[in-house]
C-alpha positions in Angstrom: 9.8 -5.3 -25.5 7.0 -7.3 -27.0 5.9 -9.0 -23.8 2.3 -8.4 -22.7 1.4 -8.4 -19.1 -2.2 -9.1 -18.1 -3.4 -7.4 -14.9 -6.6 -9.0 -13.5 -9.3 -6.7 -12.2 -8.7 -7.5 -8.5 -5.1 -8.5 -8.6 -3.3 -7.7 -5.3 0.1 -8.4 -3.9 2.0 -8.6 -7.2 5.0 -6.3 -7.7 6.7 -5.9 -11.1 10.1 -4.3 -11.4 11.4 -2.6 -14.5 14.8 -1.1 -15.2 14.5 2.3 -17.0 17.1 2.4 -19.7 17.5 6.2 -19.8 20.3 8.5 -18.8 19.7 10.5 -15.7 18.8 13.6 -17.7 16.1 11.7 -19.5 14.2 10.7 -16.4 12.4 14.0 -16.1 10.5 13.4 -19.3 9.8 9.7 -18.6 6.1 8.8 -18.6 5.4 5.5 -17.0 1.9 5.1 -18.3 3.0 5.6 -21.9 6.0 3.3 -21.5 3.8 0.6 -20.0 1.1 1.0 -22.6 -1.3 1.4 -19.6 -4.9 2.7 -19.9 -4.9 3.4 -16.2 -2.0 4.1 -13.9 -2.2 5.4 -10.4 1.0 7.5 -10.4 0.9 7.8 -6.6 1.4 4.0 -6.3 4.0 3.5 -9.1 7.5 4.3 -7.9 10.3 5.7 -10.1 13.6 6.2 -8.3 17.3 5.9 -8.7 18.7 2.7 -7.2 21.6 4.8 -5.8 19.0 6.2 -3.3 18.9 2.8 -1.7 22.5 2.9 -0.5 23.1 0.3 2.2 19.7 -1.5 1.4 19.9 -2.3 -2.3 17.0 -3.1 -4.6 16.5 -6.6 -3.1 16.5 -5.2 0.4 13.9 -2.6 -0.7 11.7 -5.3 -2.2 12.0 -7.4 0.9 11.6 -4.7 3.6 9.7 -2.1 1.8 7.4 -4.2 -0.4 7.1 -7.4 1.7 8.5 -9.8 -0.9 9.6 -13.0 0.9 13.3 -13.7 1.1 13.0 -17.1 -0.5 11.4 -15.5 -3.6 14.2 -12.9 -3.8 17.1 -15.3 -3.2 17.5 -16.6 -6.8 17.5 -13.0 -8.2 19.3 -11.2 -5.4 22.7 -11.0 -7.2 21.0 -9.6 -10.4 18.8 -7.1 -8.5 21.7 -5.7 -6.5 23.8 -4.9 -9.5 21.1 -2.8 -11.2 22.1 0.8 -11.5 20.2 3.8 -12.6 16.4 4.3 -12.4 13.8 1.7 -11.8 10.0 1.5 -11.9 8.5 -0.5 -9.1 4.9 -1.3 -10.1 2.6 -2.8 -7.4 -0.6 -4.3 -8.9 -2.7 -1.7 -7.0 -1.2 0.9 -9.3 -2.6 -0.7 -12.5 -5.5 -3.0 -11.5 -8.0 -0.3 -10.8 -10.8 -2.8 -10.4 -11.1 -3.2 -14.2 -7.9 -4.9 -15.1 -5.9 -4.3 -18.3 -3.2 -5.6 -20.5 0.1 -3.8 -20.4 2.5 -3.7 -23.4 5.8 -2.4 -21.9 8.2 -0.9 -24.4 11.6 0.9 -24.4 13.0 2.4 -22.3 11.5 -0.3 -19.9 13.2 -3.6 -19.3 11.3 -6.1 -17.2 13.5 -7.3 -14.4 11.1 -9.5 -12.5 7.6 -10.1 -11.0 7.3 -10.8 -7.3 4.6 -11.5 -4.9 4.1 -9.9 -1.5 4.1 -12.2 1.5 0.5 -12.3 2.6 -0.7 -15.0 5.0 -4.0 -16.5 3.9 -7.1 -15.1 5.6 -9.1 -17.6 7.5 -12.3 -17.0 9.3 -12.8 -20.5 10.7 -12.4 -20.9 13.5 -12.7 -17.4 14.7 -10.0 -16.6 17.3 -12.4 -15.6 20.1 -16.0 -16.3 21.1 -16.7 -12.6 21.2 -15.7 -12.4 17.5 -18.4 -14.9 16.6 -21.2 -12.4 17.5 -24.9 -13.1 17.4 -26.1 -11.6 14.2 -29.9 -11.4 14.1 -30.2 -12.1 17.9 -32.2 -8.9 18.3 -30.5 -6.0 20.1 -27.2 -4.9 21.3 -25.1 -7.3 23.3 -24.1 -4.8 26.0 -26.6 -1.9 26.3 -25.3 -0.9 29.8 -21.8 -0.4 28.3 -23.2 1.9 25.7 -24.9 4.0 28.4 -21.6 4.4 30.2 -20.1 5.8 27.1 -23.0 8.3 26.8 -22.4 9.4 30.4 -18.7 9.9 29.7 -19.5 12.2 26.8 -22.0 14.2 29.0 -19.4 14.5 31.7 -16.8 15.8 29.2 -19.3 18.3 27.8 -20.2 19.5 31.4 -16.5 19.9 32.3 -15.8 21.9 29.2 -18.8 24.2 29.9 -17.7 24.6 33.5 -14.1 25.6 32.3 -15.5 28.1 29.9 -17.8 29.7 32.5 -14.8 29.9 35.0 -12.7 31.5 32.3 -15.3 34.1 31.5 -15.9 34.9 35.1 -12.1 35.3 35.6 -11.9 37.7 32.6 -14.8 39.8 33.8 -13.4 40.4 37.3 
């Protein structure tokens, strides 16, 4: 595979799927970082598994339900994804971005199946949903000092109750 894949430093929400063209006995020796040509790989985030483990769900179902890939993005590839057998590498961008970015040079036994994007609604801070969320930064002081005092009293009451329970226990043991 001569394809190069550029991972940008702060890339998020992208999931790449590779088929691993190895017999089951060869998977134990498979090294994803080497096969990807990766300088950095968070092995805890990269998933290697046998598609047969997804019985009843299939690879497309896993990508949809487990990785948050929208149905409309999977629809054109669903038939292809669901006939894949053997082991796959599911590589979310968080496994390789690492804040520095890198260029991957995947090679055999990897076969790139597809690149997908997690369904993430855009973040919007305007308008804020509630007046309380707008705050008063720089207004000088806490907005609800009495509420903070009540929290302090609650803590003192819990400590007092614990001390009382310990004292009663000790007195009961000594008798």
